[in-house]
C-alpha positions as CSV (number, residue, x, y, z in Angstrom):
1,M,-36.1,93.1,211.3
2,S,-34.4,89.8,212.1
3,G,-35.3,88.5,208.6
4,H,-33.7,91.6,207.0
5,V,-30.5,91.2,209.1
6,A,-30.4,87.5,208.2
7,G,-30.7,88.4,204.5
8,E,-27.9,90.9,204.7
9,A,-25.7,88.3,206.4
10,V,-26.4,85.8,203.6
11,R,-25.5,88.4,201.0
12,E,-22.3,89.5,202.8
13,A,-20.9,86.0,203.4
14,P,-19.9,85.3,199.8
15,L,-18.2,88.7,199.6
16,A,-16.2,87.9,202.8
17,R,-15.2,84.6,201.3
18,D,-14.2,86.2,198.0
19,L,-12.1,88.8,199.8
20,I,-10.3,86.0,201.7
21,A,-9.9,84.0,198.5
22,L,-8.3,87.0,196.8
23,T,-5.4,86.8,199.3
24,K,-4.8,83.1,198.5
25,P,-4.5,82.0,202.1
26,R,-3.2,78.5,201.3
27,I,-0.2,80.0,199.6
28,I,0.3,82.5,202.3
29,S,0.4,79.8,205.0
30,L,3.7,78.6,203.6
31,L,5.1,82.1,203.2
32,L,4.4,82.7,206.8
33,V,6.4,79.6,207.8
34,T,9.3,80.8,205.8
35,T,9.0,84.2,207.4
36,V,8.6,83.2,211.0
37,A,11.1,80.3,211.1
38,P,14.0,82.6,210.1
39,M,13.1,84.9,213.0
40,Y,14.0,82.1,215.4
41,V,17.1,81.3,213.4
42,A,18.2,84.9,213.7
43,G,17.5,85.2,217.5
44,V,14.8,85.0,220.1
45,P,12.1,87.4,218.9
46,R,9.3,88.7,221.1
47,L,5.9,87.2,220.6
48,G,4.5,90.6,219.8
49,T,7.0,91.1,217.0
50,V,6.3,87.7,215.6
51,L,2.6,88.4,215.5
52,L,3.1,91.8,213.9
53,V,5.3,90.3,211.2
54,M,2.8,87.5,210.6
55,L,0.0,90.0,210.2
56,G,2.0,92.4,208.1
57,G,3.3,89.5,206.0
58,Y,-0.2,88.2,205.4
59,L,-1.5,91.7,204.4
60,M,1.5,92.3,202.0
61,A,1.3,88.8,200.4
62,G,-2.5,89.0,200.2
63,G,-2.3,92.4,198.5
64,A,0.2,91.0,196.0
65,N,-2.1,88.0,195.3
66,A,-5.1,90.3,194.8
67,V,-3.3,92.5,192.4
68,N,-2.0,89.4,190.6
69,M,-5.7,88.3,190.1
70,Y,-6.5,91.8,188.7
71,L,-3.6,91.6,186.2
72,D,-4.3,88.0,185.3
73,R,-8.1,88.4,185.0
74,D,-8.0,87.8,181.2
75,I,-6.1,84.5,181.4
76,D,-7.9,83.4,184.5
77,D,-11.1,83.4,182.5
78,V,-9.8,80.7,180.1
79,M,-8.0,78.5,182.6
80,A,-10.1,75.7,184.2
81,R,-8.5,76.0,187.6
82,T,-8.9,79.8,187.8
83,R,-12.1,80.7,186.0
84,L,-14.1,80.5,189.3
85,R,-12.0,83.2,190.9
86,P,-13.9,86.4,191.9
87,I,-13.2,88.5,188.8
88,P,-13.7,86.0,186.0
89,S,-16.8,84.6,187.7
90,G,-18.3,88.1,187.7
91,R,-18.7,88.2,191.5
92,M,-16.3,91.2,191.9
93,H,-15.4,94.1,189.8
94,A,-11.8,94.3,188.7
95,T,-11.2,97.8,189.9
96,A,-12.5,96.8,193.4
97,V,-10.0,93.9,193.5
98,L,-7.1,96.2,192.5
99,A,-8.1,98.7,195.2
100,F,-8.3,96.0,197.8
101,G,-4.9,94.6,196.9
102,V,-3.2,98.1,196.9
103,G,-5.0,98.9,200.2
104,L,-3.7,95.7,201.9
105,A,-0.1,96.4,200.7
106,T,-0.3,100.0,201.9
107,A,-1.5,98.9,205.3
108,A,1.2,96.3,205.6
109,T,3.9,98.7,204.7
110,W,2.7,101.3,207.3
111,M,2.3,98.6,210.0
112,L,5.7,97.0,209.5
113,A,7.5,100.3,209.2
114,S,5.8,101.7,212.3
115,F,5.9,98.8,214.7
116,V,8.7,96.5,213.4
117,N,11.4,98.4,211.4
118,V,11.8,100.2,208.1
119,L,14.1,97.5,206.6
120,A,11.5,94.8,207.1
121,A,8.8,97.0,205.6
122,A,11.0,97.9,202.6
123,L,11.9,94.2,202.0
124,A,8.2,93.2,202.2
125,L,7.3,96.0,199.8
126,A,10.1,94.9,197.4
127,G,8.7,91.4,197.4
128,F,5.3,92.9,196.5
129,Y,6.7,94.9,193.6
130,F,8.8,92.0,192.3
131,Y,5.8,89.6,192.3
132,V,3.4,92.1,190.7
133,F,5.7,93.8,188.1
134,I,8.6,91.5,187.4
135,Y,6.8,88.1,187.6
136,T,3.1,88.8,186.9
137,R,3.3,91.7,184.5
138,W,6.5,90.9,182.6
139,L,8.0,87.4,182.9
140,K,4.9,85.2,183.3
141,R,3.7,85.9,179.8
142,S,7.0,86.4,178.0
143,S,9.5,83.7,179.0
144,P,9.7,80.1,180.2
145,Q,12.1,81.4,182.8
146,N,9.2,83.1,184.4
147,I,9.2,80.7,187.4
148,V,13.0,80.8,187.8
149,I,13.5,84.5,187.9
150,G,10.0,85.7,188.9
151,G,9.9,83.0,191.6
152,A,12.4,85.0,193.6
153,A,9.5,87.0,194.8
154,G,8.6,84.1,197.0
155,A,12.1,84.1,198.5
156,F,11.7,87.5,200.2
157,P,9.8,86.3,203.3
158,P,13.0,85.0,205.0
159,L,14.7,88.3,204.5
160,V,11.7,90.1,206.1
161,G,11.7,87.8,209.1
162,W,15.5,88.1,209.5
163,A,15.4,91.9,209.2
164,A,12.5,92.1,211.7
165,V,14.7,90.5,214.4
166,T,18.2,91.9,213.6
167,G,17.5,95.1,211.7
168,A,20.0,94.0,209.1
169,L,20.8,91.2,206.6
170,D,23.8,88.9,206.6
171,L,24.9,85.9,204.6
172,T,22.7,83.5,206.4
173,A,19.6,85.5,205.5
174,W,20.6,85.4,201.8
175,Y,21.3,81.7,202.1
176,L,17.7,81.2,203.1
177,F,16.7,83.3,200.2
178,L,18.6,81.0,197.8
179,I,17.0,77.9,199.2
180,I,13.6,79.1,198.2
181,F,15.0,80.4,194.9
182,Y,16.2,76.9,193.9
183,W,13.1,75.2,195.4
184,T,10.7,77.1,193.3
185,P,11.4,75.7,189.8
186,P,10.9,72.0,190.6
187,H,7.9,72.9,192.7
188,F,6.1,74.9,190.0
189,W,7.2,72.8,187.1
190,A,5.7,69.7,188.7
191,L,2.4,71.6,188.6
192,A,3.0,72.8,185.1
193,L,3.5,69.3,183.8
194,N,-0.1,68.5,184.7
195,K,-1.6,71.8,183.7
196,Q,-0.1,72.2,180.2
197,Q,-3.5,72.5,178.5
198,D,-4.6,75.3,180.9
199,Y,-1.4,77.2,180.3
200,G,-1.5,76.6,176.6
201,N,-5.1,78.0,176.4
202,A,-4.0,81.1,178.3
203,G,-0.9,81.6,176.2
204,V,1.5,81.4,179.2
205,P,4.9,80.1,178.0
206,M,5.5,77.6,180.8
207,A,8.6,75.4,180.5
208,P,6.9,72.2,179.4
209,L,5.2,74.0,176.5
210,V,8.3,75.7,175.3
211,W,11.1,73.3,176.1
212,G,9.1,70.1,176.1
213,E,8.5,67.7,179.0
214,R,11.8,65.9,178.8
215,E,14.0,69.1,179.1
216,T,11.7,70.5,181.8
217,I,12.0,67.3,183.9
218,A,15.8,67.3,183.4
219,Q,15.9,70.9,184.7
220,M,13.7,69.9,187.6
221,W,16.2,67.2,188.5
222,W,19.3,69.4,188.4
223,Y,17.6,72.2,190.3
224,T,16.7,69.7,193.0
225,V,20.2,68.3,193.1
226,L,21.5,71.9,193.6
227,L,18.8,72.6,196.2
228,V,19.7,69.6,198.3
229,A,23.4,70.3,198.1
230,L,22.7,73.9,199.1
231,T,20.6,72.8,202.1
232,L,23.5,70.7,203.4
233,L,26.2,73.3,202.9
234,P,25.7,75.4,206.1
235,V,26.3,72.4,208.3
236,A,29.9,72.3,207.0
237,F,30.7,75.7,208.4
238,G,28.7,75.3,211.7
239,A,25.6,77.4,211.0
240,F,23.4,74.5,211.9
241,G,23.8,71.3,213.8
242,W,22.7,67.7,213.8
243,I,18.9,68.3,214.1
244,Y,18.9,70.3,210.9
245,L,21.4,67.9,209.2
246,G,19.2,64.9,209.8
247,A,16.0,66.7,208.6
248,A,17.8,68.1,205.5
249,L,19.1,64.7,204.6
250,L,15.7,62.9,205.0
251,L,13.6,65.6,203.4
252,G,16.1,66.2,200.6
253,G,16.4,62.5,199.9
254,L,12.6,62.2,199.5
255,M,12.5,65.2,197.2
256,L,15.2,63.7,195.0
257,W,13.4,60.4,195.0
258,G,10.2,62.1,193.9
259,V,11.7,64.0,191.1
260,W,13.6,60.9,190.0
261,K,10.3,59.0,189.8
262,V,9.0,61.8,187.5
263,R,12.2,61.6,185.4
264,T,12.0,57.8,184.9
265,A,8.2,57.5,184.4
266,A,6.8,56.8,181.0
267,P,5.3,59.9,179.3
268,D,1.8,58.6,179.9
269,A,2.5,57.9,183.6
270,R,4.0,61.1,184.7
271,A,0.9,62.7,186.2
272,K,0.9,60.8,189.5
273,P,4.5,61.3,190.4
274,S,4.3,64.9,189.3
275,W,1.4,65.6,191.6
276,W,3.3,63.9,194.4
277,V,6.3,66.1,193.9
278,Y,4.1,69.2,193.8
279,G,2.4,68.3,197.0
280,Y,5.4,67.0,198.8
281,S,7.5,70.0,197.9
282,L,5.2,72.3,199.9
283,L,5.7,70.0,203.0
284,Y,9.4,69.8,202.3
285,L,10.0,73.5,202.5
286,A,7.9,74.0,205.6
287,L,9.5,71.2,207.5
288,L,13.0,72.3,206.4
289,F,12.5,75.8,207.8
290,V,11.0,74.5,211.0
291,A,14.0,72.2,211.4
292,M,16.3,75.3,211.0
293,A,14.5,77.1,213.8
294,A,14.4,74.1,216.0
295,D,18.1,73.4,215.5
296,R,19.2,76.9,216.2
297,Q,17.0,77.2,219.3
298,L,17.7,73.7,220.7
299,F,21.1,72.7,219.4
300,V,23.1,75.7,218.6
301,G,21.4,78.0,221.0
């Protein structure tokens, strides 16, 4: 009997890992930071509310990522970095993945609407639909602007967090939305510069393939300049104080430096600075949002 149970455990473990992999937990970890930090910018939320929003946010984003893998199963099969995902590897059936993703999103919507508020649930669901239909289904395969417009899906978490605390949205909430909107292009194009062959094999019109590397890098630079300027703007009208200002200057300066290194590197030496920008941009966004929350709680509050 014990041997049978052990055998079942061995067979179930890969499935459990695949189900977790479908949700893309590494990506969701950043989304949760940009959801929870705005809650502490908006007010002083209850711990229970924070935990519910984190769980609901994980389920919604995880559902969106699973449906994304269902829709992208054909191109995942020809891209080196995605061909080991559960569907192209043959470990899971596509229909099961779709059902899993829809189930997670449905559970998240019910939970947020029942235990947080309807606006937070509606915004989370809007982010789900935007990512699945606007980005994955439409823009990703049709336009080099896929990341610019479709990337707005990743900017919904601050709205969800804000609405969870206040039950409404104001200009500060939309300001946080815009920060992620302008952060997304330099972040993803840094990856695209080093994954051009993968995207080319899959027929995905990423910017470097359509515009060329030089124009893509120029766009990365100007988006970063606008991003850093945008992050400094609220200090001028008193929304944040010195804690946030210092963090925004330091973090933004490093971001500009990294993109400038990409822009000034020789064509055959762009891989290293591009990877640096991609990795640092993740840390940049997380620390910037943490600085907002710390500033509001410790300085302004």
